[in-house]
C-alpha positions in Angstrom: 32.0 -11.5 -56.0 33.0 -9.6 -52.9 31.5 -10.5 -49.5 31.8 -9.5 -45.9 32.3 -11.9 -43.0 31.1 -10.5 -39.7 31.6 -11.9 -36.2 30.2 -10.6 -33.0 31.3 -11.2 -29.4 28.3 -10.8 -27.3 27.2 -10.8 -23.7 24.0 -12.8 -24.1 22.7 -15.5 -26.5 19.4 -13.8 -27.3 18.7 -11.5 -30.2 18.6 -8.6 -27.6 22.2 -9.2 -26.6 24.7 -6.5 -25.9 27.6 -6.5 -28.4 31.1 -6.4 -26.9 32.9 -6.3 -30.2 32.4 -6.5 -33.9 34.9 -8.0 -36.4 34.6 -8.0 -40.2 36.6 -8.8 -43.2 36.1 -8.4 -47.0 36.8 -11.6 -48.8 36.1 -13.6 -52.0 34.1 -16.7 -51.0 35.2 -18.8 -54.0 38.7 -17.5 -54.2 41.7 -16.8 -51.9 41.5 -13.0 -51.6 41.2 -11.5 -48.1 40.8 -7.8 -48.0 40.4 -5.0 -45.5 39.5 -5.7 -41.9 37.4 -4.0 -39.3 37.5 -4.5 -35.5 35.7 -2.3 -32.9 34.9 -2.8 -29.3 31.4 -1.6 -28.2 30.7 0.0 -24.8 28.6 -2.5 -22.8 27.2 0.2 -20.5 26.1 2.1 -23.6 24.5 -1.1 -25.0 22.5 -1.5 -21.9 21.4 2.2 -22.2 19.9 1.2 -25.6 18.0 -1.8 -24.0 20.5 -4.5 -25.0 20.9 -7.4 -22.5 23.6 -9.1 -20.6 22.9 -12.7 -19.6 24.4 -14.3 -16.5 24.9 -17.6 -18.4 27.0 -15.8 -21.1 29.0 -13.9 -18.5 29.8 -17.3 -16.8 30.6 -18.8 -20.2 33.1 -15.9 -20.8 34.8 -16.6 -17.5 35.6 -20.1 -18.7 37.3 -18.9 -21.9 41.0 -18.5 -22.5 43.0 -15.8 -20.8 43.6 -14.2 -24.2 39.9 -14.0 -25.0 39.0 -12.6 -21.6 41.8 -10.0 -21.8 40.6 -9.0 -25.2 37.1 -8.5 -23.9 38.2 -6.7 -20.8 40.8 -4.5 -22.4 38.5 -3.7 -25.3 36.1 -1.9 -22.9 38.9 0.6 -22.1 38.6 2.0 -25.6 35.1 0.9 -26.5 32.9 3.0 -28.8 29.3 3.9 -28.1 26.9 1.6 -29.9 25.8 4.2 -32.5 29.5 5.0 -33.3 30.3 1.3 -33.8 27.3 0.6 -36.1 28.0 3.8 -38.1 31.7 2.7 -38.5 30.6 -0.8 -39.6 28.2 0.8 -42.2 31.1 3.0 -43.5 33.4 -0.1 -43.7 30.9 -2.3 -45.5 29.1 0.4 -47.6 26.0 -1.7 -48.2 25.0 0.5 -51.1 28.2 -0.3 -53.0 27.5 -2.3 -56.2 30.5 -4.5 -55.3 28.7 -5.7 -52.1 27.2 -9.1 -52.7 26.9 -11.2 -49.6 27.1 -10.9 -45.8 28.3 -14.0 -44.0 28.5 -15.0 -40.4 29.0 -18.3 -38.6 25.3 -18.9 -38.0 22.5 -16.8 -39.4 20.3 -17.4 -36.4 22.8 -15.8 -34.0 24.8 -12.9 -35.4 22.3 -11.4 -37.8 19.4 -11.2 -35.4 21.6 -9.6 -32.7 23.1 -7.1 -35.2 19.7 -6.3 -36.6 18.3 -5.7 -33.1 21.2 -3.4 -32.3 20.4 -1.3 -35.3 16.7 -1.2 -34.2 17.8 -0.1 -30.7 19.4 3.0 -32.2 16.4 3.7 -34.4 17.7 2.3 -37.7 16.9 -0.6 -40.0 19.5 -3.3 -40.6 21.4 -2.1 -43.8 21.4 -5.4 -45.6 18.6 -7.5 -47.1 17.7 -11.0 -46.1 18.8 -12.4 -49.5 22.4 -11.2 -48.9 22.7 -13.4 -45.8 24.9 -16.5 -45.9 26.2 -18.7 -43.1 29.3 -20.8 -42.5 27.5 -23.3 -40.2 25.5 -24.8 -43.1 28.4 -25.4 -45.3 30.5 -26.7 -42.4 27.7 -29.3 -41.7 27.7 -30.3 -45.4 31.5 -30.7 -45.4 32.6 -32.0 -42.0 35.9 -33.3 -43.4 37.0 -29.9 -44.7 38.7 -27.8 -42.0 41.7 -25.6 -41.7 44.2 -24.9 -38.9 43.0 -22.1 -36.6 45.1 -19.0 -36.0 44.5 -16.1 -33.7 42.5 -16.0 -30.5 39.2 -17.8 -30.3 36.4 -15.4 -29.4 38.2 -12.4 -30.6 35.8 -11.0 -33.2 38.4 -10.1 -35.8 40.3 -13.3 -35.5 37.1 -15.3 -35.7 35.9 -13.4 -38.8 39.2 -14.0 -40.5 39.2 -17.7 -39.7 35.6 -18.0 -40.8 36.3 -16.3 -44.1 39.3 -18.5 -44.8 37.2 -21.6 -43.9 34.4 -20.6 -46.4 37.1 -20.2 -49.0 38.6 -23.6 -48.2 35.3 -25.4 -48.3 33.9 -23.8 -51.4 37.1 -24.1 -53.4 37.6 -27.7 -52.3 34.0 -28.6 -53.2 34.3 -26.7 -56.6 37.6 -28.6 -57.4 35.9 -31.9 -56.5 33.1 -31.2 -58.9 35.3 -29.9 -61.7 
């Protein structure tokens, strides 16, 4: 079954948060296949025009991140897309109506999914996935604390995080399946 891993970089920790960037990757949860990727920066001023929020605590948190993460966030705003364009591009990348689409993953369902769903609402659309498609890495990480992989890429870069999270799902699920075989 094919799945999508999505990661958001945001400017607040509430469901109303402005989205700074979206990263996504097609992958096979119980295999080793990693497919096409998606990465788009979202215009923060445009997010605010749509009623999305920027929280001071999150801005201060960002200021404490690595130089690479801050540079990615800052430089991404130079070529950032309007919110509508970014969400339309994500829809085209995922194609939620495709019969191959099975699951949509994120690190924590209580963070990324509500923010993304609210962003869709802010542009007058419904989230294009159903709740039964949602999966989260956080739960399986907590059930398998001994199963981790080496991190590559920049922490808090949406695409690098999505790739790492997809590979970690694969590692945990294949390791657990082998243990029970």
